[in-house]
BARO-887809 format. One line per 5 residues: for each residue x, y, z of N, C-alpha, C. Coordinates in steps of 0.001 Angstrom, whole numbers, plus 500000, padded with zeros to 6 digits. Each point is the difference from the previous one (the first is absolute). Last residue first. Layout:
<rs>
X/Y/Z/X/Y/Z/X/Y/Z; ...
</rs>
This chain:
<rs>
973925/170396/284723/500496/499053/499001/500918/499505/500708; 495862/501526/502676/501243/499960/500175/500564/499188/498614; 495003/502662/499959/500894/498716/499934/501738/500284/500611; 494220/502549/499127/501523/499880/500315/500615/499074/500785; 495060/501340/497147/500426/499988/501161/501520/499954/499680
494518/500412/497156/501766/500301/500817/500550/499555/500400; 495634/497948/496818/500769/500868/501401/500971/500461/500014; 497445/498363/495820/498804/499553/501546/500318/500497/501517; 499049/501826/493792/501561/499855/501692/499493/499145/501161; 499073/499261/494206/498945/500263/501626/501272/500023/500977
498372/499959/494385/501027/499730/501365/499308/500418/500728; 498023/498144/494805/499878/500722/501551/501236/499937/500458; 499565/499884/495076/499314/499289/501127/500347/500407/501130; 501377/499210/494360/498998/500853/500495/499827/499482/501015; 503137/499628/495647/499379/499473/501179/499105/500098/500870
502310/499906/494864/499847/500747/501010/499299/499175/500759; 503212/499058/495653/499314/499587/500908/499270/501057/501221; 502209/500315/494399/500510/499998/501146/498546/499212/500784; 500938/501839/495132/500696/498048/500753/500318/500271/501072; 497799/502699/497286/501093/500596/500722/500892/498665/500753
495788/499606/497248/500810/501111/499305/500725/499817/500856; 497224/496704/501668/500617/500374/498893/500754/500765/499167; 498541/499733/505551/500264/500671/498794/500666/500012/498375; 497518/497762/505213/501210/499275/498718/499172/500918/498894; 499017/499898/505711/499894/500329/498809/501265/499769/498886
497254/498821/505363/501229/499477/498725/500014/500935/499249; 497842/499815/505126/499580/500252/498749/501117/499807/499288; 499611/498347/505426/499993/500467/498894/500167/500227/498386; 497932/498577/505182/500530/499800/498917/500433/500553/499392; 500469/497594/504701/499567/500967/499373/499726/499506/498586
502012/497539/503377/499862/501280/500659/499601/501243/499206; 500890/494922/497736/499316/500426/501582/499902/500563/500651; 499015/500814/495093/501399/499670/501005/499584/499978/501270; 497550/500597/494768/499726/499710/500862/501636/499602/501052; 499100/502898/495474/500246/498502/500753/499730/500124/501465
498141/502799/494857/500106/500130/501176/500644/498308/501182; 500655/502306/494751/499658/498962/500731/500120/500310/501406; 500585/501377/494947/499937/500492/500959/499275/499400/500271; 500821/498685/495740/501030/500732/500954/500347/500687/500827; 497564/495671/499218/500014/500910/498863/501135/501024/501008
500207/494415/500558/499039/501353/499833/500207/500543/499285; 501947/495921/499041/498679/499477/501093/499546/501757/500485; 504022/497947/496997/498612/500915/499645/498859/499682/500751; 504809/500154/500677/499488/498312/499628/498713/500129/499642; 502391/503957/500777/501004/499715/499077/498912/498011/499615
498079/502943/503253/500159/500616/498986/500638/498979/498784; 500848/498605/504042/498149/499634/500274/500164/501157/498855; 503647/500825/501604/500376/498608/499393/498538/499622/499763; 500475/504121/501737/500383/500511/498521/500457/498211/499619; 497526/501146/503700/499589/500784/499489/500436/499345/498341
502928/499094/503735/498560/499071/500023/499109/500198/498583; 503439/503118/501298/500816/498744/499210/498890/498666/499671; 498974/503812/503004/500199/500497/498976/500471/499040/499162; 499731/498552/504089/498367/500376/499259/500482/500917/498667; 503919/499169/502652/499203/499018/500030/498537/499941/498827
502072/503658/502176/501297/499921/498224/498959/498621/499839; 498202/500904/504162/499507/501413/498891/500782/499519/498174; 498945/497309/504943/500993/500100/499178/499467/501049/498408; 497609/498045/505490/500013/500124/498751/501504/500579/499021; 499275/497561/504269/498631/500098/499319/499872/500727/499197
504346/496883/500960/499499/500789/500400/498579/500399/499497; 504068/495773/501041/497869/500532/499097/499805/501411/501349; 505173/498893/499462/499222/499172/499912/498574/500264/499291; 504578/502669/500432/498890/499721/500993/499316/499256/499999; 503555/500304/496929/500664/500369/501037/498857/499953/501547
497842/499318/495094/501545/499494/500220/500588/500775/501269; 494915/499253/498913/501260/501037/500140/501195/499672/499945; 494765/498232/498429/500679/499098/501275/502072/501405/499635; 494047/499974/498900/500886/500659/500031/500803/498958/501017; 494814/500389/497582/500875/499493/501289/501578/500324/499340
494441/501946/497753/501607/499681/500488/500823/499382/501243; 495447/500864/496328/500284/499871/501328/501087/499283/499892; 496941/502623/496343/500573/499246/499928/500525/499917/501733; 496684/502735/495066/500481/499582/502143/500940/498279/499954; 497899/502410/495842/500359/500947/500592/500736/500057/501581
498070/496292/496725/501071/501168/499098/500040/500434/500309; 499267/496665/503868/499295/500210/499130/500770/500735/498814; 501990/497716/503737/498281/499656/500569/499320/500571/498201; 505030/497509/501368/499368/501436/499140/498682/499675/500132; 503872/498840/503374/498436/499085/499380/499992/501391/499162
505325/498965/501608/498436/501385/499781/499263/498622/499478; 504697/500177/502572/499360/499216/499830/498903/500661/499678; 505407/502143/499885/498378/500055/500025/499481/498633/500006; 505235/501556/501386/499145/499010/499878/498254/500227/499860; 505965/502004/500259/498740/499819/500430/498728/499539/498899
505195/498763/500091/498847/500696/499560/499390/500008/501121; 505718/498963/499382/498893/499597/500153/498818/501238/499745; 503708/500208/497610/499837/501052/501069/499013/499735/501061; 501684/496683/496153/500548/500896/501040/499919/500540/501240; 496758/496528/497401/499974/501055/500764/501028/500440/500805
499353/495718/498338/499841/500853/498818/499774/501532/499804; 501118/496494/504043/500444/499829/498904/499922/501411/499045; 496448/500341/504401/500918/499750/499157/501144/499505/498858; 497398/501929/503760/502206/499696/500054/499686/499177/499209; 495404/501493/500422/501625/501208/500996/501031/499798/499347
496297/496760/499038/500023/500967/499511/501242/500719/499794; 498974/497651/504042/500185/498778/498452/500812/501022/498674; 497783/501856/504229/501416/499527/500153/500473/499680/499036; 494845/500447/499610/501012/500886/500289/501210/500225/499588; 497361/495874/501356/500348/500800/498020/500885/500591/499773
497829/499159/504099/500475/498674/499822/500915/500118/498612; 497735/503229/501985/501008/499766/500574/500490/498530/500175; 495715/501532/498174/501418/500657/499519/500922/500222/500127; 495442/497315/498920/501385/499288/501162/501720/501296/499982; 494114/500609/499117/501083/500119/499005/501296/499438/501681
495298/501773/499821/500319/498936/500012/500983/499011/499935; 498480/504229/497832/499423/499843/501632/501382/499193/500483; 499578/500237/495139/500983/500235/501366/499632/500291/501135; 498295/496586/495641/499979/500586/501472/500868/500890/500838; 500151/498585/495486/499362/499826/499985/498815/500499/501392
504930/501473/497548/498925/499105/500532/498915/499871/500237; 505291/502134/497476/498055/500592/500137/499388/498558/500528; 505441/502791/500115/498898/498628/499829/498755/499927/500165; 504478/503651/499307/498360/500322/500129/499719/498272/499323; 504884/502546/502252/499299/499129/498998/498837/499594/500596
503743/504263/499664/498671/498909/500331/499819/499022/499271; 504510/503704/501089/499857/499624/499658/498082/498622/500559; 501535/505505/499740/500482/499248/501092/499686/498531/498947; 499041/503792/498516/501501/500828/500316/500601/498921/500858; 496102/499195/498272/499294/500708/499771/501323/501005/500390
499563/494938/497260/500336/500927/500606/499954/501674/500264; 498078/494073/499164/500134/501821/499361/501013/500251/501170; 497860/494794/498004/500835/500990/500852/499654/501584/499068; 497466/494818/500602/499905/501287/499204/500868/501007/500984; 498645/494819/500430/500362/500692/500537/500099/501269/498161
498628/495022/501914/500212/500924/498754/500223/500707/500665; 500948/495265/502691/499152/501168/499599/500031/500706/498576; 500987/495192/502918/499884/500637/498912/499226/500980/499986; 502292/497562/504092/499200/499998/499495/500116/501064/498926; 503091/499147/503666/499477/498585/499206/498568/499465/499524
502453/504387/501837/499413/498853/500352/499734/499405/499820; 500580/502008/496065/500237/500771/501493/499444/499584/500649; 501056/500326/494553/499888/498801/501588/499995/501047/501056; 497986/501485/494297/501031/500505/501591/500195/499054/500576; 498165/501755/495119/499647/499130/501246/501541/500345/500993
497375/503860/497072/500971/499020/499442/500084/499149/501419; 497164/503994/498931/499481/498685/499684/500524/499085/499994; 502910/503846/498800/498460/500468/500540/499880/498106/499420; 504172/502862/499710/499566/499097/500814/498378/499839/500633; 503889/502066/495823/499322/500547/500737/499189/498702/500790
503204/499929/496913/499981/501795/499729/499055/500119/501206; 501831/495326/500489/499709/500282/498613/500368/501462/500382; 501991/496626/502629/500563/499922/498889/498988/501122/499072; 500946/500049/504696/499228/499629/499555/500532/500137/499605; 500606/501522/504845/500589/498819/499039/498950/499357/498848
499911/504452/502703/499555/499474/500179/500733/498740/498771; 500202/505501/502472/499722/498862/498997/499709/498380/500486; 499339/504010/498130/499377/499776/501389/500201/499582/501304; 502149/500404/495178/500003/501393/501324/499312/499878/500661; 500301/496289/497264/501610/500672/500429/500013/501043/500724
495771/498707/497617/500813/499003/501052/501000/500180/501016; 496724/503462/497451/501210/499498/499789/500536/498912/500766; 496193/502869/500800/499466/499001/499532/501460/498960/499158; 497730/504995/503007/501244/499357/499480/499926/498445/499239; 496739/505135/501039/500220/498435/500328/501275/499202/499704
499295/505139/500433/499435/498737/499105/500561/498860/500203; 498571/504808/503889/500382/499222/498823/500048/498962/498859; 497755/502433/504097/501132/498579/500131/500678/499709/499109; 496733/503937/501656/500451/499905/498964/501471/498808/500397; 495597/501341/503078/501499/500108/499907/499986/499314/498745
496711/502278/503377/500248/498892/498728/501143/500743/499960; 497356/500010/504829/501115/500237/499485/499832/499254/498404; 496670/501467/504620/500579/499430/498983/500869/500758/498877; 498578/502200/504381/498828/498370/499869/500978/499025/498655; 502006/504708/502914/500186/499194/498865/499478/498543/500304
498652/504775/502688/500750/499044/499892/500097/498940/498600; 497311/504183/501044/501325/500356/500465/501000/499237/500253; 495054/498958/497988/500179/500734/501896/501719/500282/500522; 500434/497456/495806/497884/500125/500284/500667/500597/501868; 502978/498922/494868/500013/500485/501295/498410/500390/500897
503297/497041/495841/498932/500419/500414/499290/500388/501376; 504464/500083/496141/500340/499649/501210/497994/500525/500383; 503963/497747/496367/498993/501232/500198/499182/499586/501050; 505148/498439/498310/498585/499545/500480/499091/501829/499709; 504587/496669/498028/500042/501725/499779/497802/499491/500663
505556/498113/499864/498549/499484/499831/499312/501508/500204; 505339/498244/498910/499564/500771/500538/497871/499570/499306; 504296/496189/500899/499159/501085/499268/499193/500797/500486; 501294/495804/501979/499501/499962/498483/499478/501143/499595; 501354/499616/504085/501361/499576/499686/499642/499239/498605
498108/505173/501746/499478/498333/500333/501061/499579/499513; 498708/505410/500071/500298/499395/500050/500196/498306/500722; 495827/503787/498451/500870/498861/501128/501041/499442/499377; 496840/504379/499486/500509/498757/499011/500792/500011/501632; 495167/502838/499187/501205/499433/500301/500889/499182/499478
495103/503227/500942/500837/499260/498247/500871/500090/500564; 497717/502338/502863/499119/498367/499847/500692/499318/498495; 501743/503665/503961/499813/499801/498832/499326/498840/500009; 502397/502430/503537/498626/500173/499755/499388/500127/498666; 503662/497387/503935/500050/500608/498347/498659/500830/500790
502203/498293/503405/500970/499821/498737/499742/500431/498871; 496662/499234/503561/500454/501128/499623/501432/500159/499502; 497166/496251/501416/501195/500514/500959/500415/501224/499799; 496981/497879/497301/498880/500130/501137/501346/500363/501485; 501916/499357/495506/498428/501064/499520/499791/499818/501773
503020/497302/499506/500735/501009/499573/499041/501609/500018; 497766/495203/500802/501562/500018/500954/500293/501627/499945; 497962/497386/496562/498832/500819/500959/500572/500721/501271; 502717/497895/496285/498896/500925/499773/499624/500875/500655; 501911/496119/501020/501041/500347/500419/499122/501845/499092
497569/496235/500132/500020/500239/500845/501053/500747/500552; 498983/498135/495548/499622/500723/500618/499882/500742/501858; 503013/496796/497804/500408/501621/499584/498871/500752/500395; 499872/495441/501203/500425/500445/500566/500402/501479/499995; 497914/496785/498045/499586/500719/500650/500472/501425/501528
502280/497729/495935/498746/500669/499444/499234/500578/500903; 504948/498550/499297/498521/499563/500888/499386/501222/499610; 505484/498021/498668/499353/500892/499867/497984/499138/500712; 504419/498626/500344/500675/501235/498674/498508/500997/500022; 502706/497253/504486/498666/499627/498520/500156/501123/499405
503267/498043/503788/499421/500790/499683/499477/500041/498923; 501238/496744/504545/500218/500359/498743/498779/500869/499143; 499731/498444/504821/500595/500781/499565/500247/500506/498506; 496848/497424/501851/501293/498996/500255/500566/501119/499386; 496011/501338/499914/499913/500036/501505/501360/498902/500194
500256/503607/495709/498891/498715/500547/500380/499553/501343; 500694/504822/497654/500992/499107/500498/498736/498670/500405; 501162/504930/496739/498828/499614/500503/500820/498118/500104; 500588/506003/499259/500136/498650/499804/499641/499224/500706; 499271/505048/497419/499244/498830/500320/501026/498894/500377
499557/505636/499049/501036/498761/499856/498928/498780/500844; 498763/505344/497907/500093/498827/500764/500749/498857/499668; 498920/503422/496640/499723/500766/501145/500269/499444/501585; 502917/498784/495716/498380/499997/500382/500181/500738/501164; 504404/499356/497923/499476/500150/499139/498386/499416/500223
503146/500649/503751/500500/500748/498661/499144/499542/499030; 498541/499507/505088/500624/499199/498647/500602/501192/499478; 498419/498721/505811/500285/501372/498487/500147/498755/499102; 496631/497237/502605/501384/501286/500289/500004/500724/499134; 497607/495352/503245/500048/501162/498163/500786/501558/501281
499500/493947/500563/500382/501116/500062/499846/501009/499568; 497763/495028/501273/500124/501089/499056/500620/501147/500380; 499646/494204/501518/499847/501588/500642/500694/501208/498742; 497327/494686/501675/500936/500680/499269/500197/501346/500282; 496308/497762/500788/500588/498554/498856/501629/500332/500232
497456/500718/504657/499584/500599/498526/500639/498461/499077; 500509/501740/505765/498861/498825/499243/499851/500878/498459; 502958/501470/504117/498716/500097/499858/499260/499518/499192; 502957/497151/503027/500158/501782/498899/499145/500444/500105; 499583/495164/501694/501152/500333/500765/500146/501961/499473
497273/496873/497735/499512/499845/501432/501403/500497/500924; 499189/500183/495008/498958/500310/500644/499806/500052/501712; 504404/501741/496452/499581/498892/500527/498551/499939/501089; 502428/503417/497281/499062/499378/499369/499212/498928/500384; 503957/502484/501920/498522/500805/500538/499115/499281/499259
505025/498244/499334/498821/500255/501794/499083/500274/499417; 501894/499452/496355/500091/499200/500315/499365/500119/501806; 501288/503858/497720/499255/499352/499111/498983/498615/500405; 504055/501784/501444/498852/500666/500483/498964/499526/499526; 503416/498759/497859/500101/499427/501465/499161/500779/500733
500867/501320/495979/499323/499144/499479/499874/499465/501798; 501357/503825/499656/498752/499974/499508/499844/498700/499971; 503905/502913/502538/500255/498437/499107/497619/500231/499854; 501547/503698/501948/500598/499855/499401/500580/498745/499506; 496470/504067/500180/499663/498863/500370/501764/498884/499381
497093/505468/501326/501427/498712/499298/500149/499028/500448; 495861/504707/499464/500704/498938/501061/501369/499205/499343; 497160/503863/498007/500237/500422/501590/500586/498961/500704; 499208/499099/495425/500264/502068/499817/500285/500225/501537; 499057/495697/498671/501368/500059/499841/500304/501698/500294
495072/496899/501604/500471/501019/499195/501342/500294/500007; 497511/495592/500591/501245/501173/500753/500104/500640/498560; 495736/495665/501258/500840/501065/498938/500722/500872/500922; 498099/494961/500026/500444/500845/500612/500729/501021/499362; 495978/496607/498503/501226/500315/499663/500479/500843/500846
495946/496315/497948/500311/501485/500663/501328/499766/500254; 495815/498332/496913/501205/499680/499839/500690/500891/500906; 494883/500390/499888/500786/499075/500598/501513/499524/499794; 498394/503570/497192/498517/498473/500184/501071/499145/501118; 502441/503743/500479/499788/499944/498348/498803/498531/499467
502345/502381/505137/499689/499042/499230/499538/500558/498507; 503140/501739/504740/499060/500403/498865/499898/498576/499301; 502914/502413/504078/499156/498804/499249/499059/500521/499560; 504418/503025/501920/498560/499652/499714/499141/498680/499310; 504807/502366/503648/499356/499521/498623/498640/500212/500092
504720/502029/502900/498538/499686/499418/499670/499188/498470; 504012/499631/504102/499611/500063/498467/498570/499928/499596
</rs>
Protein backbone atom coordinates (compact mmCIF):
# COMPACT_ATOMS: atom_id res chain seq x y z
CA UNK A 1 0.00 0.00 0.00
CA UNK A 2 1.31 3.43 -0.96
CA UNK A 3 1.14 6.24 1.58
CA UNK A 4 2.28 9.82 1.99
CA UNK A 5 3.57 11.31 5.24
CA UNK A 6 2.50 14.94 5.68
CA UNK A 7 2.26 17.49 8.47
CA UNK A 8 0.71 20.84 9.26
CA UNK A 9 2.84 22.67 11.85
CA UNK A 10 4.18 19.32 13.10
CA UNK A 11 0.73 17.72 13.44
CA UNK A 12 1.64 14.72 11.30
CA UNK A 13 -0.50 12.04 9.66
CA UNK A 14 -0.13 9.15 7.27
CA UNK A 15 -2.28 9.91 4.20
CA UNK A 16 -3.79 7.20 2.03
CA UNK A 17 -5.35 7.90 -1.37
CA UNK A 18 -8.53 5.79 -1.53
CA UNK A 19 -8.88 6.56 -5.22
CA UNK A 20 -6.02 4.09 -5.67
CA UNK A 21 -5.75 2.10 -2.42
CA UNK A 22 -8.07 0.11 -0.15
CA UNK A 23 -7.81 -0.39 3.62
CA UNK A 24 -9.84 -3.19 5.21
CA UNK A 25 -9.61 -1.96 8.82
CA UNK A 26 -8.52 1.67 9.05
CA UNK A 27 -8.63 1.76 12.87
CA UNK A 28 -6.22 -1.16 13.20
CA UNK A 29 -4.08 0.25 10.40
CA UNK A 30 -3.86 3.60 12.21
CA UNK A 31 -2.74 1.97 15.46
CA UNK A 32 -0.04 0.05 13.61
CA UNK A 33 1.44 2.80 11.46
CA UNK A 34 1.18 5.59 14.05
CA UNK A 35 3.64 3.88 16.40
CA UNK A 36 6.79 6.01 16.35
CA UNK A 37 9.07 3.08 17.19
CA UNK A 38 7.61 0.17 15.22
CA UNK A 39 5.50 1.94 12.59
CA UNK A 40 5.79 4.94 10.32
CA UNK A 41 5.21 7.35 13.19
CA UNK A 42 2.31 9.80 13.19
CA UNK A 43 -0.59 11.31 15.10
CA UNK A 44 -2.89 9.06 13.07
CA UNK A 45 -4.16 8.26 9.59
CA UNK A 46 -6.17 10.42 7.19
CA UNK A 47 -7.85 8.91 4.15
CA UNK A 48 -8.69 10.88 1.01
CA UNK A 49 -11.52 9.59 -1.14
CA UNK A 50 -14.53 10.48 -3.28
CA UNK A 51 -17.54 12.36 -1.91
CA UNK A 52 -21.16 12.61 -3.03
CA UNK A 53 -21.50 16.12 -1.61
CA UNK A 54 -18.06 17.75 -2.01
CA UNK A 55 -14.94 17.57 -4.17
CA UNK A 56 -13.25 15.14 -1.77
CA UNK A 57 -13.91 13.33 1.49
CA UNK A 58 -11.48 12.99 4.39
CA UNK A 59 -11.69 10.66 7.38
CA UNK A 60 -9.43 11.06 10.40
CA UNK A 61 -8.25 8.25 12.67
CA UNK A 62 -6.28 8.97 15.82
CA UNK A 63 -3.20 7.04 16.90
CA UNK A 64 -5.37 4.88 19.17
CA UNK A 65 -7.69 3.94 16.30
CA UNK A 66 -10.59 6.17 17.33
CA UNK A 67 -12.15 8.31 14.62
CA UNK A 68 -12.15 12.11 14.92
CA UNK A 69 -14.68 14.44 13.35
CA UNK A 70 -12.31 17.08 12.06
CA UNK A 71 -8.64 18.06 11.88
CA UNK A 72 -7.67 21.57 10.83
CA UNK A 73 -4.02 20.77 10.14
CA UNK A 74 -5.01 17.56 8.41
CA UNK A 75 -7.47 19.21 6.04
CA UNK A 76 -4.80 21.67 4.87
CA UNK A 77 -2.61 18.70 3.99
CA UNK A 78 -5.51 17.10 2.15
CA UNK A 79 -5.72 20.24 0.03
CA UNK A 80 -2.00 20.12 -0.70
CA UNK A 81 -2.16 16.42 -1.54
CA UNK A 82 -5.02 16.62 -4.04
CA UNK A 83 -3.47 19.61 -5.82
CA UNK A 84 0.17 18.53 -5.81
CA UNK A 85 -0.76 14.97 -6.84
CA UNK A 86 -2.95 16.31 -9.66
CA UNK A 87 -6.31 15.09 -8.37
CA UNK A 88 -7.51 18.66 -9.03
CA UNK A 89 -6.28 21.80 -10.72
CA UNK A 90 -8.60 24.08 -8.75
CA UNK A 91 -7.42 26.47 -6.02
CA UNK A 92 -10.90 26.66 -4.45
CA UNK A 93 -12.10 23.24 -3.26
CA UNK A 94 -14.58 21.64 -0.86
CA UNK A 95 -13.83 18.74 1.46
CA UNK A 96 -16.37 16.59 3.30
CA UNK A 97 -15.45 15.79 6.90
CA UNK A 98 -17.15 14.35 9.93
CA UNK A 99 -17.90 17.95 10.92
CA UNK A 100 -19.52 18.83 7.60
CA UNK A 101 -18.25 20.34 4.36
CA UNK A 102 -15.29 22.73 4.61
CA UNK A 103 -14.26 25.22 1.93
CA UNK A 104 -10.59 25.85 1.26
CA UNK A 105 -8.47 28.35 -0.64
CA UNK A 106 -5.10 27.07 -1.85
CA UNK A 107 -2.10 29.39 -2.22
CA UNK A 108 0.31 27.96 -4.80
CA UNK A 109 4.02 28.72 -5.11
CA UNK A 110 6.14 27.23 -7.91
CA UNK A 111 3.41 24.75 -8.80
CA UNK A 112 2.96 23.43 -5.23
CA UNK A 113 0.58 24.37 -2.44
CA UNK A 114 2.41 26.30 0.29
CA UNK A 115 -0.43 27.73 2.41
CA UNK A 116 -4.11 26.94 2.78
CA UNK A 117 -6.96 29.06 4.15
CA UNK A 118 -9.84 27.06 5.57
CA UNK A 119 -13.34 28.26 6.36
CA UNK A 120 -13.73 26.27 9.57
CA UNK A 121 -17.39 27.21 9.94
CA UNK A 122 -19.28 28.39 13.00
CA UNK A 123 -18.02 27.78 16.52
CA UNK A 124 -20.44 25.72 18.59
CA UNK A 125 -20.99 27.00 22.12
CA UNK A 126 -24.08 25.08 23.30
CA UNK A 127 -22.91 22.62 25.98
CA UNK A 128 -25.07 19.73 24.78
CA UNK A 129 -23.63 20.03 21.27
CA UNK A 130 -19.96 20.27 22.28
CA UNK A 131 -20.68 18.03 24.31
CA UNK A 132 -19.92 19.00 27.91
CA UNK A 133 -22.08 18.63 30.98
CA UNK A 134 -23.08 22.12 32.11
CA UNK A 135 -26.10 24.03 33.35
CA UNK A 136 -25.78 27.34 31.50
CA UNK A 137 -26.13 28.28 27.83
CA UNK A 138 -22.35 28.55 27.44
CA UNK A 139 -19.27 27.34 29.30
CA UNK A 140 -17.10 30.45 29.62
CA UNK A 141 -14.50 30.84 32.38
CA UNK A 142 -16.22 28.06 34.33
CA UNK A 143 -14.65 26.22 37.25
CA UNK A 144 -13.71 22.57 36.90
CA UNK A 145 -11.70 20.27 39.13
CA UNK A 146 -9.17 18.03 37.41
CA UNK A 147 -6.18 16.15 38.82
CA UNK A 148 -6.80 17.65 42.25
CA UNK A 149 -6.72 21.28 41.11
CA UNK A 150 -9.29 23.98 40.30
CA UNK A 151 -9.21 25.37 36.77
CA UNK A 152 -11.19 27.87 34.74
CA UNK A 153 -12.17 26.53 31.35
CA UNK A 154 -14.03 27.73 28.27
CA UNK A 155 -15.58 25.08 26.01
CA UNK A 156 -15.97 25.33 22.24
CA UNK A 157 -16.67 22.80 19.51
CA UNK A 158 -15.30 23.18 15.99
CA UNK A 159 -17.01 19.95 15.03
CA UNK A 160 -15.04 18.25 17.81
CA UNK A 161 -14.93 19.12 21.53
CA UNK A 162 -12.37 21.48 23.06
CA UNK A 163 -11.72 22.75 26.57
CA UNK A 164 -9.53 25.87 26.66
CA UNK A 165 -7.59 26.68 29.84
CA UNK A 166 -5.51 29.85 30.28
CA UNK A 167 -2.18 29.49 32.09
CA UNK A 168 0.74 31.79 32.92
CA UNK A 169 3.52 29.55 31.60
CA UNK A 170 2.64 27.23 28.74
CA UNK A 171 6.21 26.19 27.92
CA UNK A 172 6.84 24.57 31.31
CA UNK A 173 3.28 23.39 31.86
CA UNK A 174 2.96 19.76 33.03
CA UNK A 175 0.86 18.72 30.05
CA UNK A 176 1.30 14.98 30.47
CA UNK A 177 0.03 15.25 34.04
CA UNK A 178 -3.04 17.38 33.46
CA UNK A 179 -3.96 16.64 29.83
CA UNK A 180 -5.32 13.12 30.48
CA UNK A 181 -7.33 14.38 33.47
CA UNK A 182 -9.26 16.70 31.15
CA UNK A 183 -9.51 14.24 28.26
CA UNK A 184 -11.19 11.61 30.43
CA UNK A 185 -13.09 13.92 32.77
CA UNK A 186 -16.70 12.73 33.38
CA UNK A 187 -18.06 16.09 32.25
CA UNK A 188 -17.02 15.22 28.68
CA UNK A 189 -19.13 12.27 27.45
CA UNK A 190 -17.08 11.96 24.23
CA UNK A 191 -13.79 12.91 25.90
CA UNK A 192 -12.22 16.23 24.92
CA UNK A 193 -9.21 17.93 23.40
CA UNK A 194 -7.64 20.43 25.78
CA UNK A 195 -5.71 23.58 24.93
CA UNK A 196 -3.48 25.25 27.52
CA UNK A 197 -2.97 28.84 26.44
CA UNK A 198 -0.86 31.87 27.34
CA UNK A 199 -2.15 35.18 25.95
CA UNK A 200 0.77 37.36 24.86
CA UNK A 201 -1.14 40.39 23.51
CA UNK A 202 -4.42 41.36 21.84
CA UNK A 203 -3.17 39.78 18.61
CA UNK A 204 -0.87 36.96 19.77
CA UNK A 205 -1.06 33.82 21.90
CA UNK A 206 0.93 30.65 22.61
CA UNK A 207 -0.69 27.23 22.94
CA UNK A 208 -0.02 23.57 23.68
CA UNK A 209 -2.60 20.89 23.11
CA UNK A 210 -3.51 17.49 24.52
CA UNK A 211 -5.56 15.68 21.87
CA UNK A 212 -7.95 12.91 22.78
CA UNK A 213 -6.66 9.64 21.41
CA UNK A 214 -3.24 11.04 20.44
CA UNK A 215 -1.76 12.70 23.59
CA UNK A 216 0.27 15.87 22.96
CA UNK A 217 0.54 16.90 19.33
CA UNK A 218 2.67 19.69 17.95
CA UNK A 219 -0.36 21.54 16.61
CA UNK A 220 -4.14 21.31 16.41
CA UNK A 221 -6.04 23.36 13.85
CA UNK A 222 -9.50 23.01 15.37
CA UNK A 223 -7.96 23.57 18.79
CA UNK A 224 -6.33 26.78 17.62
CA UNK A 225 -9.69 28.01 16.32
CA UNK A 226 -11.35 27.05 19.61
CA UNK A 227 -8.57 28.85 21.49
CA UNK A 228 -9.08 32.12 19.64
CA UNK A 229 -12.86 31.87 20.12
CA UNK A 230 -12.24 31.34 23.85
CA UNK A 231 -9.89 34.33 23.92
CA UNK A 232 -12.57 36.50 22.32
CA UNK A 233 -15.31 35.23 24.67
CA UNK A 234 -13.13 36.10 27.67
CA UNK A 235 -12.18 39.51 26.26
CA UNK A 236 -8.48 38.69 25.97
CA UNK A 237 -7.82 39.28 22.26
CA UNK A 238 -9.07 40.91 19.09
CA UNK A 239 -10.71 38.89 16.30
CA UNK A 240 -7.47 38.14 14.42
CA UNK A 241 -4.75 36.31 16.34
CA UNK A 242 -1.38 34.76 15.49
CA UNK A 243 -1.11 31.56 17.53
CA UNK A 244 2.28 29.98 18.25
CA UNK A 245 2.30 26.18 18.52
CA UNK A 246 5.14 23.76 19.09
CA UNK A 247 5.27 23.00 15.36
CA UNK A 248 4.74 26.48 13.93
CA UNK A 249 2.28 29.36 13.66
CA UNK A 250 -1.34 29.60 12.55
CA UNK A 251 -3.34 32.73 11.82
CA UNK A 252 -6.93 32.57 13.04
CA UNK A 253 -9.58 35.16 12.19
CA UNK A 254 -13.15 35.37 13.47
CA UNK A 255 -15.67 37.08 11.17
CA UNK A 256 -18.47 38.50 13.30
CA UNK A 257 -20.76 39.08 10.29
CA UNK A 258 -20.81 35.44 9.23
CA UNK A 259 -19.95 33.93 12.63
CA UNK A 260 -17.29 31.86 10.84
CA UNK A 261 -13.71 31.19 11.84
CA UNK A 262 -10.95 31.14 9.21
CA UNK A 263 -7.62 29.40 9.65
CA UNK A 264 -4.52 30.02 7.49
CA UNK A 265 -1.35 27.96 7.73
CA UNK A 266 1.21 25.78 5.96
CA UNK A 267 1.03 22.20 4.71
CA UNK A 268 4.12 20.08 4.15
CA UNK A 269 4.78 16.74 2.44
CA UNK A 270 7.53 14.82 4.21
CA UNK A 271 7.94 11.63 2.15
CA UNK A 272 6.17 8.88 0.25
CA UNK A 273 6.50 5.15 0.84
CA UNK A 274 4.91 1.71 0.71
CA UNK A 275 3.84 -0.55 3.58
CA UNK A 276 2.13 -3.92 3.88
CA UNK A 277 -1.31 -3.50 5.43
